[in-house]
N, CA and C of each residue as an Amber inpcrd file, in Angstrom:
protein
   729
 113.2750000  39.1120000  79.4690000 112.3080000  39.3530000  78.4050000
 112.1420000  38.0850000  77.5710000 110.9020000  37.7000000  77.2940000
 110.6110000  36.5010000  76.5230000 111.1080000  36.6380000  75.0890000
 111.8430000  35.6260000  74.6160000 112.3420000  35.5850000  73.2540000
 111.3340000  34.8350000  72.3830000 111.1370000  35.3130000  71.1770000
 110.1870000  34.6910000  70.2700000 110.8620000  33.6040000  69.4520000
 110.2470000  32.4150000  69.4290000 110.7010000  31.3430000  68.5540000
 109.5230000  30.8930000  67.7090000 109.8240000  30.4010000  66.5180000
 108.7840000  30.0010000  65.5760000 108.5430000  28.4970000  65.6960000
 107.3800000  28.1190000  66.2000000 107.0940000  26.7080000  66.4350000
 106.6460000  25.9750000  65.1730000 106.3280000  26.6950000  64.1140000
 105.8930000  26.0420000  62.8760000 106.8220000  26.3720000  61.7170000
 108.0510000  26.7320000  62.0270000 108.9890000  27.1420000  60.9830000
 109.6680000  25.9650000  60.2960000 109.5730000  24.7710000  60.8960000
 110.2850000  23.6200000  60.3560000 111.6840000  23.4830000  60.9220000
 112.1490000  24.4950000  61.6890000 113.4630000  24.4410000  62.3320000
 113.2690000  24.0190000  63.7800000 114.0170000  22.9990000  64.2080000
 113.8680000  22.4700000  65.5560000 113.9940000  23.5830000  66.5940000
 113.1920000  23.4740000  67.6610000 113.2090000  24.5140000  68.6990000
 114.5910000  24.6500000  69.3220000 115.2530000  23.5200000  69.5990000
 116.5650000  23.6010000  70.2500000 117.5550000  24.3370000  69.3700000
 117.4160000  24.1640000  68.0340000 118.3330000  24.8370000  67.1210000
 118.0640000  26.3360000  67.1100000 116.8050000  26.7420000  67.1090000
 116.4870000  28.1660000  67.1690000 117.0170000  28.7830000  68.4580000
 116.8850000  28.0520000  69.5570000 117.3540000  28.5650000  70.8390000
 118.8780000  28.6480000  70.8550000 119.5430000  27.6340000  70.2870000
 121.0080000  27.6770000  70.1970000 121.4550000  28.8860000  69.3810000
 120.7380000  29.1840000  68.2950000 121.0620000  30.3700000  67.4950000
 120.9270000  31.6370000  68.3310000 119.8440000  31.7170000  69.1050000
 119.6350000  32.8950000  69.9430000 120.7040000  33.0400000  70.9990000
 121.0870000  31.9280000  71.6110000 122.1520000  31.9640000  72.6150000
 123.4840000  32.3540000  71.9820000 123.7650000  31.7830000  70.8200000
 125.0230000  32.0840000  70.1280000 125.1180000  33.5710000  69.8090000
 124.0170000  34.1380000  69.3230000 123.9900000  35.5650000  69.0160000
 124.2050000  36.3900000  70.2740000 123.5570000  36.0030000  71.3710000
 123.7080000  36.7410000  72.6280000 125.1450000  36.6800000  73.1310000
 125.7720000  35.5100000  73.0090000 127.1660000  35.3710000  73.4290000
 128.0620000  36.2690000  72.5920000 127.8630000  36.2280000  71.2580000
 128.6930000  37.0440000  70.3640000 128.4610000  38.5330000  70.5840000
 127.2570000  38.8930000  71.0260000 126.9460000  40.3030000  71.3030000
 127.4360000  40.7450000  72.6780000 127.9480000  39.8000000  73.4620000
 128.4460000  40.1430000  74.7930000 127.3660000  40.3430000  75.8260000
 126.1770000  39.7530000  75.6030000 125.0560000  39.9710000  76.5250000
 125.3100000  39.4050000  77.9110000 126.2000000  38.4140000  78.0220000
 126.4410000  37.7800000  79.3170000 127.8280000  38.0980000  79.8690000
 128.4680000  39.1240000  79.3490000 129.8480000  39.4100000  79.7400000
 129.9980000  39.7870000  81.2060000 128.9480000  40.2970000  81.8310000
 129.0590000  40.7170000  83.2330000 129.3730000  39.5400000  84.1510000
 128.8700000  38.3660000  83.8160000 129.0590000  37.2000000  84.6770000
 129.9980000  36.1670000  84.0790000 130.0800000  36.1100000  82.7500000
 130.8680000  35.0670000  82.1050000 130.1880000  33.7180000  82.1420000
 128.9340000  33.7040000  82.5940000 128.1760000  32.4600000  82.6920000
 126.8640000  32.5980000  81.9250000 126.3830000  31.4770000  81.4160000
 125.0440000  31.4660000  80.8520000 124.0260000  31.5260000  81.9800000
 122.8560000  32.1190000  81.7360000 121.8000000  32.0520000  82.7460000
 121.4580000  30.5980000  83.0660000 120.7850000  30.3670000  84.1690000
 120.4230000  29.0000000  84.5500000 119.4760000  28.3870000  83.5300000
 119.4080000  27.0630000  83.5120000 118.4960000  26.3780000  82.5960000
 117.0530000  26.8320000  82.8240000 116.6930000  27.0170000  84.0780000
 115.3220000  27.4500000  84.3830000 115.0490000  28.8280000  83.7900000
 116.0260000  29.7360000  83.9260000 115.8550000  31.0950000  83.3870000
 115.7760000  31.0610000  81.8710000 116.6350000  30.2670000  81.2340000
 116.6180000  30.1740000  79.7750000 115.3240000  29.5450000  79.2830000
 114.8350000  28.5320000  80.0160000 113.5800000  27.8910000  79.6320000
 112.4250000  28.9000000  79.6880000 112.4310000  29.7340000  80.7090000
 111.3830000  30.7630000  80.8210000 111.5460000  31.8240000  79.7390000
 112.8020000  32.1990000  79.4540000 113.0600000  33.2230000  78.4370000
 112.5540000  32.7960000  77.0720000 112.7760000  31.5320000  76.7230000
 112.3940000  31.0540000  75.3940000 111.0330000  30.3630000  75.3780000
 110.4270000  30.1790000  76.5400000 109.1090000  29.5630000  76.5940000
 109.1100000  28.0920000  76.2310000 110.1610000  27.3720000  76.6780000
 110.2650000  25.9420000  76.3830000 110.6190000  25.2020000  77.6760000
 110.6770000  23.8580000  77.5880000 111.0650000  23.1070000  78.7730000
 112.5860000  23.0290000  78.8960000 113.0500000  22.5910000  80.0320000
 114.4840000  22.5800000  80.3050000 115.2210000  21.5470000  79.4390000
 114.5210000  20.4920000  79.0450000 115.1640000  19.5000000  78.1760000
 115.5650000  20.1370000  76.8400000 114.7090000  20.9920000  76.2950000
 115.0180000  21.6790000  75.0380000 116.2040000  22.6130000  75.2210000
 116.2450000  23.3010000  76.3510000 117.3800000  24.1830000  76.6460000
 118.6690000  23.3750000  76.7540000 118.5960000  22.2060000  77.3850000
 119.7970000  21.3640000  77.5170000 120.3200000  20.9460000  76.1460000
 119.4120000  20.6350000  75.2220000 119.8290000  20.2480000  73.8740000
 120.5420000  21.4010000  73.1770000 120.0200000  22.6170000  73.3620000
 120.6460000  23.7910000  72.7540000 122.0210000  24.0370000  73.3630000
 122.1360000  23.9330000  74.6810000 123.4340000  24.1300000  75.3440000
 124.4280000  23.0480000  74.9310000 123.9380000  21.8210000  74.7420000
 124.8290000  20.7330000  74.3350000 125.4260000  21.0080000  72.9600000
 124.6120000  21.5780000  72.0500000 125.1380000  21.8900000  70.7130000
 126.2000000  22.9800000  70.7920000 126.0020000  23.9710000  71.6700000
 127.0050000  25.0310000  71.8370000 128.2650000  24.4850000  72.5040000
 128.0800000  23.5070000  73.3850000 129.2480000  22.8740000  74.0110000
 130.0510000  22.1030000  72.9700000 129.3590000  21.4620000  72.0230000
 130.0520000  20.7410000  70.9550000 130.8940000  21.6850000  70.1050000
 130.4210000  22.9350000  69.9630000 131.1660000  23.9340000  69.1980000
 132.3100000  24.5300000  70.0080000 132.3030000  24.2860000  71.3270000
 133.3350000  24.8600000  72.1760000 133.0030000  26.2570000  72.6720000
 131.7360000  26.6890000  72.5040000 131.3620000  28.0280000  72.9460000
 131.0820000  28.0870000  74.4420000 130.5910000  26.9830000  75.0060000
 130.2790000  26.9430000  76.4330000 130.8060000  25.6380000  77.0180000
 130.8790000  25.6090000  78.3480000 131.3660000  24.4060000  79.0370000
 130.6260000  24.2650000  80.3520000 130.0830000  23.0820000  80.5840000
 129.3640000  22.8290000  81.8240000 130.3440000  22.5640000  82.9570000
 130.1610000  23.2570000  84.0630000 131.0170000  23.0880000  85.2460000
 130.1590000  22.5540000  86.3820000 130.4800000  21.3500000  86.8500000
 129.6810000  20.7060000  87.8770000 129.5390000  21.5830000  89.1130000
 128.3140000  21.7950000  89.5340000 128.0460000  22.5670000  90.7330000
 128.1210000  24.0710000  90.5480000 128.4680000  24.5150000  89.3540000
 128.5950000  25.9540000  89.1070000 127.6000000  26.4310000  88.0610000
 127.5660000  25.7720000  86.9150000 126.6820000  26.1830000  85.8300000
 127.3740000  26.0410000  84.4860000 126.9470000  26.8250000  83.5460000
 127.5020000  26.7480000  82.1850000 128.3820000  27.9550000  81.9330000
 129.6710000  27.7060000  81.7870000 130.6610000  28.7590000  81.6010000
 130.8020000  29.0850000  80.1170000 130.8740000  30.3670000  79.8140000
 131.1220000  30.8130000  78.4370000 132.6240000  30.7800000  78.2020000
 133.0380000  30.0480000  77.1780000 134.4490000  29.9740000  76.8370000
 134.8460000  31.2370000  76.0800000 135.8550000  31.9170000  76.5680000
 136.3060000  33.1520000  75.9290000 137.0860000  32.8400000  74.6520000
 136.6070000  33.3250000  73.5300000 137.3020000  33.0930000  72.2580000
 137.2240000  34.3770000  71.4380000 138.3370000  35.0610000  71.3650000
 138.3670000  36.2910000  70.5840000 138.2660000  35.9540000  69.0970000
 137.4250000  36.6760000  68.4060000 137.2820000  36.4440000  66.9720000
 138.4170000  37.1170000  66.2090000 138.8750000  36.4480000  65.1600000
 139.8930000  37.0130000  64.2860000 139.2470000  38.0200000  63.3510000
 139.9800000  39.0630000  63.0280000 139.4870000  40.0690000  62.0830000
 140.0320000  39.7550000  60.6980000 139.1290000  39.5570000  59.7520000
 139.5350000  39.2190000  58.3930000 139.2100000  40.3870000  57.4690000
 140.2330000  41.0840000  56.9660000 139.9790000  42.2440000  56.1050000
 139.6120000  41.8250000  54.6830000 138.6550000  42.5290000  54.1260000
 138.2690000  42.3240000  52.7290000 138.6080000  43.6050000  51.9790000
 139.5070000  43.4900000  51.0190000 140.0000000  44.6700000  50.3300000
 140.3130000  44.3330000  48.8790000 140.9940000  45.2260000  48.2110000
 141.3460000  45.0020000  46.8090000 142.3300000  43.8430000  46.6630000
 143.1120000  43.5820000  47.7050000 144.0560000  42.4630000  47.6760000
 143.8260000  41.5730000  48.8980000 142.7070000  40.8860000  48.8940000
 142.3710000  40.0080000  50.0060000 143.1720000  38.7130000  49.9260000
 143.8720000  38.3800000  51.0090000 144.6500000  37.1580000  51.0990000
 144.4030000  36.5350000  52.4650000 144.1890000  35.2170000  52.5320000
 143.9200000  34.5680000  53.8100000 145.0970000  34.7250000  54.7650000
 146.3050000  34.3870000  54.3000000 147.4670000  34.4090000  55.1870000
 147.8330000  35.8250000  55.6080000 147.8140000  36.7620000  54.6600000
 148.1620000  38.1410000  54.9920000 147.0820000  38.7820000  55.8600000
 145.8320000  38.4360000  55.5820000 144.7310000  39.0320000  56.3390000
 144.7490000  38.6470000  57.7980000 145.1370000  37.4120000  58.0820000
 145.1680000  36.9320000  59.4630000 146.5610000  36.9770000  60.0670000
 147.5530000  37.4200000  59.2810000 148.9180000  37.5030000  59.7670000
 149.0210000  38.3680000  61.0080000 149.7310000  37.8930000  62.0050000
 149.8910000  38.6430000  63.2440000 148.8180000  38.3300000  64.2710000
 147.7130000  37.7050000  63.8370000 146.6450000  37.3470000  64.7670000
 146.7280000  35.8830000  65.1940000 147.4760000  35.1010000  64.4500000
 147.6330000  33.6800000  64.7630000 149.0990000  33.2930000  64.5840000
 149.5630000  32.3680000  65.4080000 150.9540000  31.9400000  65.3290000
 151.1950000  31.0490000  64.1160000 150.2170000  30.1940000  63.8050000
 150.3720000  29.2620000  62.7030000 149.1490000  29.3210000  61.7960000
 149.3860000  29.4880000  60.5050000 148.3200000  29.4930000  59.5080000
 148.5780000  28.3540000  58.5270000 147.5210000  27.6700000  58.1520000
 147.6620000  26.5080000  57.2750000 146.4940000  26.4530000  56.3040000
 146.7980000  26.1210000  55.0530000 145.7660000  25.8520000  54.0610000
 145.8120000  24.3840000  53.7110000 144.6800000  23.7090000  53.7690000
 144.6650000  22.2610000  53.5600000 143.7440000  21.9200000  52.3880000
 144.2490000  21.1270000  51.4550000 143.4470000  20.6840000  50.3200000
 142.5980000  19.4880000  50.7330000 141.2960000  19.6030000  50.5230000
 140.3680000  18.5280000  50.8550000 140.0550000  17.6790000  49.6250000
 139.8910000  18.3480000  48.4900000 139.5120000  17.6310000  47.2660000
 139.8110000  18.5110000  46.0680000 140.1430000  17.8800000  44.9450000
 140.3040000  18.6220000  43.7020000 139.7390000  17.8130000  42.5440000
 139.2180000  18.5000000  41.5590000 138.6840000  17.8340000  40.3860000
 138.6420000  18.8230000  39.2340000 138.5210000  18.3260000  38.0210000
 138.2760000  19.1750000  36.8580000 136.8740000  18.8700000  36.3630000
 136.0740000  19.9110000  36.1970000 134.6890000  19.7190000  35.8090000
 134.2400000  20.8420000  34.8830000 133.1720000  20.6330000  34.1180000
 132.6640000  21.6780000  33.2230000 132.1390000  22.8660000  34.0270000
 132.3950000  24.0630000  33.5380000 131.9310000  25.2640000  34.2220000
 130.4130000  25.3640000  34.1280000 129.7620000  25.5340000  35.2790000
 128.3230000  25.7840000  35.2960000 128.0740000  27.1920000  34.7730000
 126.8390000  27.5360000  34.4510000 126.5670000  28.9040000  33.9960000
 127.0400000  29.9780000  34.9770000 126.8930000  29.7210000  36.2900000
 127.3130000  30.7110000  37.2900000 128.8320000  30.8610000  37.2900000
 129.5460000  29.7350000  37.2800000 131.0070000  29.7810000  37.2730000
 131.5200000  30.3870000  35.9740000 130.9250000  29.9840000  34.8520000
 131.3440000  30.5070000  33.5470000 131.1740000  32.0210000  33.4750000
 130.0740000  32.5240000  33.9810000 129.8440000  33.9720000  33.9590000
 130.8840000  34.6910000  34.8130000 131.1690000  34.1430000  36.0080000
 132.1260000  34.7880000  36.9100000 133.5230000  34.8240000  36.3130000
 133.9010000  33.7550000  35.6060000 135.2540000  33.6600000  35.0560000
 135.3310000  34.0980000  33.5930000 134.2110000  34.5950000  33.0760000
 134.1680000  35.0690000  31.6870000 134.5550000  33.9540000  30.7140000
 133.9450000  32.7850000  30.9110000 134.1970000  31.6250000  30.0770000
 132.8970000  31.1590000  29.4250000 133.0220000  30.3070000  28.4490000
 131.8510000  29.6610000  27.8750000 131.3880000  28.5540000  28.8210000
 130.0790000  28.3900000  28.9530000 129.5490000  27.3170000  29.7860000
 130.0690000  25.9680000  29.2970000 130.5120000  25.1510000  30.2340000
 131.0140000  23.8340000  29.8810000 132.5120000  23.7460000  29.7400000
 133.1890000  24.8910000  29.6820000 134.6550000  24.8880000  29.6150000
 135.2110000  24.2790000  30.9050000 136.3000000  23.5240000  30.8040000
 136.8680000  22.8680000  31.9620000 137.4140000  23.8320000  33.0020000
 137.0860000  23.5700000  34.2570000 137.5970000  24.3640000  35.3800000
 138.1340000  23.4160000  36.4560000 139.1600000  23.8690000  37.1350000
 139.6580000  23.1410000  38.2990000 138.8510000  23.5950000  39.5110000
 138.2660000  22.6450000  40.2290000 137.5510000  22.9760000  41.4710000
 138.3590000  22.4510000  42.6540000 138.6530000  23.3540000  43.5840000
 139.3700000  22.9940000  44.8060000 138.4590000  23.1650000  46.0050000
 138.4500000  22.1960000  46.8910000 137.8050000  22.3050000  48.1990000
 138.9270000  22.4160000  49.2240000 138.9540000  23.5120000  49.9610000
 140.0600000  23.7670000  50.8780000 139.5510000  24.1990000  52.2450000
 140.4290000  24.1000000  53.2340000 140.1340000  24.5700000  54.5890000
 141.2670000  25.4650000  55.0460000 140.9300000  26.6450000  55.5940000
 141.9090000  27.5430000  56.1830000 141.9370000  27.3480000  57.6890000
 143.1250000  27.1490000  58.2410000 143.2740000  26.8020000  59.6600000
 144.1970000  27.8030000  60.3430000 143.7940000  28.2750000  61.5170000
 144.6080000  29.2010000  62.3050000 144.8480000  28.6060000  63.6780000
 146.1130000  28.4140000  64.0280000 146.4850000  27.8350000  65.3160000
 145.7420000  26.5310000  65.5810000 145.6360000  25.7020000  64.5500000
 145.0190000  24.3930000  64.6940000 143.5040000  24.3910000  64.6480000
 142.8860000  25.5480000  64.5070000 141.4260000  25.6380000  64.5140000
 140.9310000  25.9850000  63.1130000 140.0010000  25.2130000  62.5530000
 139.4880000  25.5430000  61.2260000 138.7030000  26.8500000  61.2580000
 139.0400000  27.7510000  60.3520000 138.4140000  29.0690000  60.2950000
 137.4600000  29.1780000  59.1080000 137.8550000  28.6100000  57.9810000
 137.0340000  28.7450000  56.7790000 137.1400000  27.5060000  55.9100000
 136.0800000  27.2630000  55.1560000 136.0740000  26.2360000  54.1200000
 135.7130000  26.9390000  52.8170000 136.3980000  26.5910000  51.7350000
 136.1840000  27.3090000  50.4830000 136.0770000  26.3590000  49.3070000
 135.2190000  26.7410000  48.3630000 135.1210000  26.0800000  47.0720000
 135.5720000  27.0840000  46.0280000 136.6550000  26.7740000  45.3160000
 137.2430000  27.7160000  44.3630000 137.3420000  27.0790000  42.9840000
 137.1220000  27.9100000  41.9650000 137.2020000  27.4660000  40.5720000
 138.2420000  28.3020000  39.8350000 139.0330000  27.6110000  38.9840000
 140.0670000  28.2610000  38.1810000 139.9740000  27.7230000  36.7490000
 140.2030000  28.5590000  35.7280000 140.2130000  28.0550000  34.3490000
 141.2650000  26.9620000  34.1920000 140.8460000  25.7910000  33.7320000
 141.7590000  24.6540000  33.6520000 142.8540000  24.8520000  32.6100000
 142.5820000  25.6460000  31.5680000 143.6150000  25.8200000  30.5440000
 144.8180000  26.5910000  31.0630000 144.6310000  27.3890000  32.1280000
 145.7280000  28.1560000  32.6990000 146.2570000  27.5420000  33.9910000
 145.4030000  26.8440000  34.7280000 145.7800000  26.4410000  36.0840000
 145.4930000  24.9590000  36.3510000 145.7960000  24.1090000  35.4020000
 145.4940000  22.6830000  35.5650000 146.2430000  22.0620000  36.7440000
 147.3730000  22.6500000  37.1420000 148.1940000  22.0860000  38.2090000
 148.0130000  22.7820000  39.5510000 147.0480000  23.6820000  39.6430000
 146.9650000  24.4960000  40.8660000 146.6490000  23.6560000  42.0950000
 145.8880000  22.5720000  41.9320000 145.5890000  21.7390000  43.0860000
 146.8340000  21.1060000  43.6760000 147.6910000  20.5740000  42.8110000
 148.9240000  19.9440000  43.2900000 149.8480000  20.9620000  43.9480000
 149.9380000  22.1530000  43.3510000 150.8120000  23.1810000  43.9240000
 150.2430000  23.6780000  45.2580000 148.9120000  23.8470000  45.3210000
 148.3020000  24.2790000  46.5810000 148.5220000  23.2290000  47.6710000
 148.3750000  21.9520000  47.3230000 148.5650000  20.8970000  48.3160000
 149.9650000  20.9580000  48.9160000 150.9370000  21.3770000  48.1210000
 152.3270000  21.4630000  48.5840000 152.5970000  22.7520000  49.3470000
 152.0240000  23.8740000  48.9090000 152.3320000  25.1790000  49.5030000
 151.3450000  25.6010000  50.5810000 150.1070000  25.0990000  50.5100000
 149.0900000  25.4990000  51.4780000 148.6200000  26.9240000  51.3070000
 148.8360000  27.4980000  50.1170000 148.4870000  28.9030000  49.8890000
 148.0630000  29.1070000  48.4430000 146.8950000  29.7070000  48.2510000
 146.4490000  30.0540000  46.9010000 147.3980000  31.0740000  46.2860000
 147.8090000  32.0670000  47.0610000 148.6970000  33.1140000  46.5570000
 150.0180000  32.5290000  46.0730000 150.6290000  31.6360000  46.8830000
 151.8940000  31.0400000  46.4780000 151.7140000  30.0950000  45.2890000
 150.5840000  29.4020000  45.2700000 150.3220000  28.5080000  44.1400000
 150.1700000  29.2990000  42.8470000 149.4350000  30.4110000  42.8900000
 149.2800000  31.2420000  41.6980000 150.6190000  31.8240000  41.2630000
 151.4530000  32.2100000  42.2300000 152.7610000  32.7750000  41.8970000
 153.6110000  31.7520000  41.1490000 153.5850000  30.5000000  41.5930000
 154.3550000  29.4630000  40.9140000 153.8400000  29.2050000  39.5030000
 152.5630000  29.5480000  39.2770000 151.9600000  29.3270000  37.9700000
 151.9240000  30.5970000  37.1290000 152.7280000  31.6000000  37.5390000
 152.9160000  32.7870000  36.7090000 152.0880000  33.9910000  37.0610000
 151.3010000  33.9310000  38.1560000 150.4820000  35.0850000  38.5670000
 151.1300000  35.7100000  39.7980000 151.9400000  36.7340000  39.5800000
 152.6620000  37.3710000  40.6900000 151.7650000  38.2640000  41.5400000
 150.6810000  38.7540000  40.9510000 149.7800000  39.6230000  41.6980000
 148.3740000  39.4520000  41.1340000 147.3980000  39.6500000  41.9830000
 146.0060000  39.5990000  41.5400000 145.1660000  40.4700000  42.4650000
 143.9850000  40.8500000  41.9930000 143.1480000  41.7820000  42.7500000
 141.7260000  41.2380000  42.8670000 141.0460000  41.7070000  43.8800000
 139.6640000  41.3240000  44.1170000 138.7460000  42.2020000  43.2690000
 137.9630000  41.5610000  42.4190000 137.0170000  42.2990000  41.5740000
 135.7010000  42.5540000  42.2920000 135.2480000  41.5640000  43.0520000
 133.9660000  41.7080000  43.7350000 133.8920000  40.7570000  44.9080000
 133.1290000  41.1470000  45.9230000 132.8740000  40.2950000  47.0800000
 131.4250000  40.4950000  47.5060000 130.6840000  39.4250000  47.5740000
 129.3180000  39.4530000  48.0910000 129.3140000  38.7330000  49.4270000
 128.7420000  39.3470000  50.4670000 128.7400000  38.7710000  51.8040000
 127.3120000  38.3980000  52.1890000 127.1450000  37.1890000  52.6950000
 125.8400000  36.7320000  53.1590000 126.0490000  35.8570000  54.3910000
 124.9760000  35.2760000  54.8970000 125.0550000  34.3980000  56.0650000
 124.1420000  33.2070000  55.8510000 124.5060000  32.0930000  56.4640000
 123.6810000  30.8930000  56.3620000 123.9710000  29.9870000  57.5450000
 123.1520000  28.9460000  57.6990000 123.4300000  27.9250000  58.7020000
 124.4040000  26.9130000  58.1270000 125.2920000  26.4310000  58.9570000
 126.2220000  25.3940000  58.5260000 125.4730000  24.0810000  58.3500000
 125.8100000  23.3560000  57.2930000 125.2070000  22.0580000  57.0580000
 126.1440000  21.2090000  56.2250000 125.8050000  19.9380000  56.0840000
 126.5760000  19.0410000  55.2410000 128.0390000  18.9530000  55.6470000
 128.8990000  18.9920000  54.6430000 130.3290000  18.7930000  54.8730000
 130.9480000  19.9180000  55.7020000 130.3450000  21.1210000  55.6820000
 130.9100000  22.2320000  56.4530000 130.8870000  21.9440000  57.9560000
 129.9050000  21.1840000  58.4200000 129.8620000  20.8360000  59.8350000
 131.1090000  20.0480000  60.2310000 131.5280000  19.1440000  59.3570000
 132.7120000  18.3240000  59.6440000 133.9960000  19.1140000  59.4510000
 134.0830000  19.8490000  58.3380000 135.3220000  20.5580000  58.0370000
 135.6150000  21.6430000  59.0690000 134.5730000  22.3430000  59.5140000
 134.7710000  23.4510000  60.4490000 134.5120000  23.0540000  61.8990000
 134.1910000  21.7760000  62.1130000 133.9460000  21.2570000  63.4620000
 132.8690000  22.0650000  64.1760000 131.7130000  22.1440000  63.5230000
 130.5790000  22.8910000  64.0490000 129.4220000  21.9480000  64.3350000
 128.4660000  22.4160000  65.1070000 127.2570000  21.6450000  65.3490000
 126.1420000  22.1780000  64.4590000 125.1180000  21.3680000  64.1850000
 124.0100000  21.8290000  63.3360000 123.4160000  23.1240000  63.8660000
 123.1660000  24.0540000  62.9620000 122.6000000  25.3460000  63.3510000
 123.6150000  26.4480000  63.5160000 124.9050000  26.1070000  63.5250000
 125.9360000  27.1400000  63.6430000 125.8450000  28.0980000  62.4620000
 126.1930000  29.3550000  62.7020000 126.0810000  30.3830000  61.6830000
 127.3890000  30.5160000  60.9080000 127.2650000  30.6430000  59.5870000
 128.4050000  30.8900000  58.7170000 128.3000000  32.2800000  58.1180000
 129.4400000  32.9580000  58.0040000 129.5550000  34.1420000  57.1590000
 130.1020000  33.6640000  55.8190000 129.4440000  34.0490000  54.7450000
 129.7730000  33.5140000  53.4240000 130.2080000  34.6450000  52.4960000
 131.3600000  34.4720000  51.8530000 131.7970000  35.4340000  50.8400000
 131.8340000  34.7420000  49.4880000 131.2270000  35.3670000  48.5140000
 131.2930000  34.8980000  47.1330000 132.0930000  35.9370000  46.3710000
 133.2250000  35.5290000  45.7900000 134.1560000  36.5200000  45.2730000
 134.7630000  36.1090000  43.9390000 135.2840000  37.1240000  43.2390000
 135.9960000  36.9220000  41.9810000 137.3200000  37.6660000  42.0670000
 138.4120000  36.9690000  41.7340000 139.7320000  37.5800000  41.6440000
 140.1860000  37.6020000  40.1890000 140.9600000  38.6160000  39.8350000
 141.4590000  38.7390000  38.4550000 142.9390000  39.0700000  38.4700000
 143.6270000  38.7350000  37.3690000 145.0300000  39.1090000  37.2580000
 145.1300000  40.6050000  36.9670000 146.3490000  41.1110000  36.8730000
 146.5210000  42.5610000  36.7050000 146.0970000  43.0500000  35.3230000
 145.8270000  42.1140000  34.4120000 145.2810000  42.4930000  33.1010000
 143.7560000  42.5010000  33.1010000 143.1840000  42.1790000  34.2580000
 141.7310000  42.1990000  34.3700000 141.0480000  40.9020000  33.9990000
 141.7950000  39.8290000  33.7260000 141.2010000  38.5430000  33.3650000
 140.8530000  37.7650000  34.6360000 139.6080000  37.3630000  34.7920000
 139.2260000  36.6000000  35.9860000 140.0140000  35.2940000  36.0740000
 140.5190000  34.9830000  37.2640000 141.3030000  33.7620000  37.4460000
 140.7370000  32.8570000  38.5380000 139.8800000  33.3920000  39.4000000
 139.3760000  32.5900000  40.5180000 137.9740000  33.0400000  40.9000000
 137.0920000  32.0700000  41.0290000 135.7440000  32.3050000  41.5590000
 135.6020000  31.4370000  42.7970000 135.2520000  32.0380000  43.9390000
 135.2350000  31.2890000  45.1950000 133.9880000  31.5650000  46.0150000
 133.5980000  30.5420000  46.7590000 132.5700000  30.6900000  47.7830000
 133.1890000  30.1800000  49.0780000 133.4820000  31.1160000  49.9880000
 134.1680000  30.7840000  51.2380000 133.1970000  30.8970000  52.3950000
 133.2270000  29.9100000  53.2790000 132.3460000  29.8850000  54.4450000
 133.1890000  29.9990000  55.7150000 132.9210000  31.0250000  56.5180000
 133.6660000  31.2850000  57.7410000 132.7740000  31.0160000  58.9580000
 133.3240000  30.3730000  59.9770000 132.5960000  30.1920000  61.2300000
 132.3870000  31.5680000  61.8710000 131.1250000  31.9650000  62.0270000
 130.8140000  33.3380000  62.4350000 131.3060000  33.6720000  63.8310000
 131.4360000  32.6650000  64.6960000 131.8980000  32.9540000  66.0550000
 133.4170000  33.0040000  66.1500000 134.1100000  32.7730000  65.0160000
 135.5700000  32.7860000  65.0320000 136.1570000  33.9360000  64.2330000
 135.3540000  34.5550000  63.3780000 135.8660000  35.5850000  62.4700000
 134.8830000  36.7410000  62.3720000 135.4220000  37.9630000  62.3000000
 134.6120000  39.1250000  61.9270000 135.2600000  39.7410000  60.6910000
 134.4360000  40.3060000  59.8220000 134.9430000  40.9230000  58.5820000
 135.1750000  42.4070000  58.8040000 136.2210000  42.9070000  58.1460000
 136.5040000  44.3350000  58.1210000 136.6930000  44.7170000  56.6540000
 135.7830000  45.5310000  56.1320000 135.8290000  45.9140000  54.7230000
 136.6600000  47.1740000  54.5870000 137.8010000  47.0500000  53.9040000
 138.6920000  48.1840000  53.7110000 138.3440000  48.9160000  52.4160000
 138.4120000  50.2240000  52.4620000 138.1360000  51.0270000  51.2690000
 139.3470000  51.9140000  50.9630000
């Protein structure tokens, strides 16, 4: 069946086709064979030339989703997605515990900056109040799973970046700074294309899909302590919302 692509959308045709292939792979559309259809078949399906199909397959190969086998075709690399639960006590390490042998949190950058109106509202602060911003990457078995931008009130957590760099865990860092427990107040889930620094941090190719969570955590007294925007590689993680 012919797939529809938008030729005047401003998005490159190869990228639209890569998105369609990625979705089909994640949906298990090719599970019967474990192989991608031939370039000729894909070109006919999407109504483009084979060169455009090759560009789309090359981007998926860069992501590790497919692999070209000489004389055989394009093999789909089997990669089971991790299940990440979202609940009242969402934790990266606990959520993925048992699904990966090694979990690691890596600090990419830290700074103290004035709270923007969005951050101030989430943390119940006045606009312009100092906040610690952390850029981090969550890694499972050597593979980057998520990249996150997190904000914390600087008057309470000025040292959280240094502690996180040492412990590799937001939960352990908060515990060292006097927060033994905290709860999830809200989580908003959306999707977007990976771009900019996320392509490098998550080792993705342009056009890869991200699952995005925007969340607020609070201490047991109800005071907001963390506002985060986390980006997960959609082909590596599925969300499970616990109630």
